[in-house]
C-alpha positions in Angstrom: 137.4 0.7 75.0 136.0 -2.8 74.6 134.7 -5.1 77.2 136.9 -8.2 77.8 135.6 -9.6 81.0 132.6 -9.0 83.2 133.2 -5.7 85.0 136.6 -5.0 83.5 137.3 -2.4 80.7 140.6 -2.3 79.0 142.1 -0.3 76.1 141.9 -1.9 72.7 144.8 -4.4 72.2 145.1 -5.6 75.8 143.3 -8.1 78.0 143.3 -7.8 81.7 143.5 -11.3 83.3 144.4 -11.9 86.9 147.8 -10.4 87.6 148.8 -8.9 84.3 148.0 -7.4 81.0 148.4 -9.3 77.8 149.4 -7.2 74.9 147.8 -8.5 71.7 147.9 -7.7 68.0 147.1 -9.5 64.8 150.2 -11.8 64.8 151.5 -12.1 68.4 150.9 -11.7 72.1 152.5 -12.3 75.4 151.1 -12.3 78.9 151.4 -13.5 82.4 148.3 -14.9 84.2 147.4 -16.2 87.6 147.6 -20.0 87.6 144.0 -20.4 88.5 141.0 -22.0 86.6 139.6 -18.6 85.5 142.7 -18.0 83.4 142.2 -21.1 81.2 139.4 -19.8 79.0 140.9 -16.4 78.6 144.2 -17.8 77.4 142.5 -20.3 75.2 140.3 -17.7 73.5 143.3 -15.4 72.9 145.4 -18.1 71.3 142.5 -19.5 69.2 141.8 -15.9 68.0 145.4 -15.6 67.0 145.3 -18.9 65.1 142.1 -17.9 63.4 143.6 -14.6 62.2 146.6 -16.5 61.0 144.4 -18.6 58.7 143.5 -21.7 60.8 140.5 -23.7 59.9 137.7 -24.4 62.4 139.1 -27.9 62.9 142.6 -26.6 63.5 141.2 -24.0 65.9 139.5 -26.7 67.9 142.8 -28.7 68.1 144.6 -25.5 69.3 141.9 -24.9 71.9 142.2 -28.4 73.3 146.0 -28.4 73.4 146.1 -24.9 75.1 143.5 -25.9 77.6 145.4 -29.0 78.5 148.7 -27.2 78.9 147.4 -24.3 80.9 145.3 -26.7 83.1 148.4 -28.7 83.8 150.1 -25.6 85.2 147.0 -24.6 87.2 146.7 -28.1 88.7 150.3 -29.2 89.2 152.8 -26.4 89.2 152.0 -24.7 92.5 150.7 -27.4 94.7 153.4 -26.7 97.3 152.5 -23.0 97.6 149.7 -21.3 99.5 148.9 -18.9 96.6 148.8 -19.7 92.9 151.8 -18.5 90.9 151.7 -17.4 87.3 151.6 -18.9 83.8 153.5 -17.1 81.1 152.1 -17.4 77.6 153.7 -16.2 74.3 152.4 -16.9 70.9 153.1 -15.8 67.4 152.1 -16.6 63.8 155.2 -17.0 61.7 155.4 -18.4 58.1 152.0 -20.1 58.3 152.6 -21.6 61.7 151.3 -20.8 65.2 154.2 -21.0 67.7 153.3 -21.1 71.4 155.2 -21.3 74.7 153.5 -21.9 78.0 155.7 -21.7 81.1 155.3 -21.6 84.9 157.7 -21.1 87.8 156.3 -24.0 89.8 157.7 -27.3 91.0 158.7 -28.7 87.6 157.9 -32.0 86.1 157.9 -34.2 89.2 155.7 -37.3 89.7 152.6 -36.9 91.8 151.1 -39.9 93.5 148.0 -37.9 94.4 147.5 -36.6 90.8 143.8 -35.7 90.1 144.3 -36.4 86.4 144.7 -39.5 84.3 148.0 -38.4 82.7 146.5 -38.1 79.2 147.1 -34.4 78.7 150.7 -34.4 77.4 150.1 -37.3 74.9 147.0 -35.5 73.7 148.9 -32.3 73.1 151.6 -34.3 71.2 148.9 -35.8 69.0 147.3 -32.5 68.2 150.3 -30.2 67.7 152.6 -30.2 64.6 155.5 -30.2 67.1 155.7 -30.4 70.8 158.4 -30.4 73.4 158.5 -29.8 77.2 160.9 -29.8 80.0 162.2 -28.0 83.1 162.7 -24.3 82.5 163.9 -21.5 84.6 162.5 -22.7 87.9 159.4 -24.5 86.5 158.1 -26.2 83.4 158.2 -25.0 79.8 156.0 -26.3 77.0 156.6 -25.4 73.4 154.2 -26.4 70.6 153.5 -25.4 67.1 150.6 -25.8 64.7 150.7 -25.6 61.0 147.9 -23.2 59.9 145.7 -23.8 56.9 145.7 -20.4 55.4 148.4 -18.2 53.8 149.7 -17.2 57.3 150.9 -13.8 58.4 
């Protein structure tokens, strides 16, 4: 057993976060998390750890951390504003051929304008600048963001 969050013990290879378990190994993981602020650092740490194991430099890990934080925060802040309870954010990531490939999806309101938006609207352009490739759009009842990052090492 290893400690992964204050007061929570989980078997090696999984992280308990909010509503689900995220299976993790050296090259990939997938998980579903509550769309709430406490999920952002847990997701960020898991994705950055995967990038690091895939050969990413410290600079690339910092870029991945910023992009993931922005993407997940967008889901937390915008996806479920019309619901009483937060929904979920689904994250999948894998290192393939020297590249980190990442998908972040929610089942919220989709990419609709918000006149009361608390942000400045800089998150998506920032992610686009940091990632090797980036695309987003409406998915199965929400928003899907796909991004990839070229890693500096030999990859997995």
